[in-house]
C-alpha positions, -999 to +999 in steps of 0.1 A: +554-542+386+556-574+365+544-575+329+533-607+311+548-618+279+518-619+255+536-632+225+530-668+218+558-691+211+552-713+181+572-743+174+580-751+138+560-779+123+578-811+121+575-836+093+552-858+114+526-831+121+525-821+084+520-857+073+491-862+097+471-831+085+475-838+048+449-861+031+464-891+016+440-900-012+423-868-020+426-873-058+410-907-056+377-893-043+352-887-071+321-867-064+291-872-088+281-839-104+248-828-120+237-800-142+205-783-130+183-754-143+174-729-116+139-716-112+148-688-088+176-664-082+204-681-063+238-670-049+265-697-046+298-687-030+294-651-040+283-657-076+247-647-085+228-670-109+195-658-125+164-680-130+169-702-160+207-705-156+222-740-158+246-747-130+268-777-124+268-788-087+273-819-067+245-845-066+239-839-029+236-801-033+213-806-064+190-829-042+189-802-015+181-775-041+153-796-055+137-801-020+138-763-015+122-755-048+152-739-066+153-764-095+130-758-125+107-786-135+113-792-172 
């Protein structure tokens, strides 16, 4: 009876593969941020925010929250 070798052989990463997967100008990218006041309870990445809390989020996420009714009209 023949058994299969189930262990995978992994080759060590070479310098070329590491350079291809690393972003080159990640520090140069600036994302606009906005401070919003929440009108409803919201959980963002495991953190709960109560109504009336002020949260600093990206401009795109703030726009989506406004469309869904999570941002208080002040």
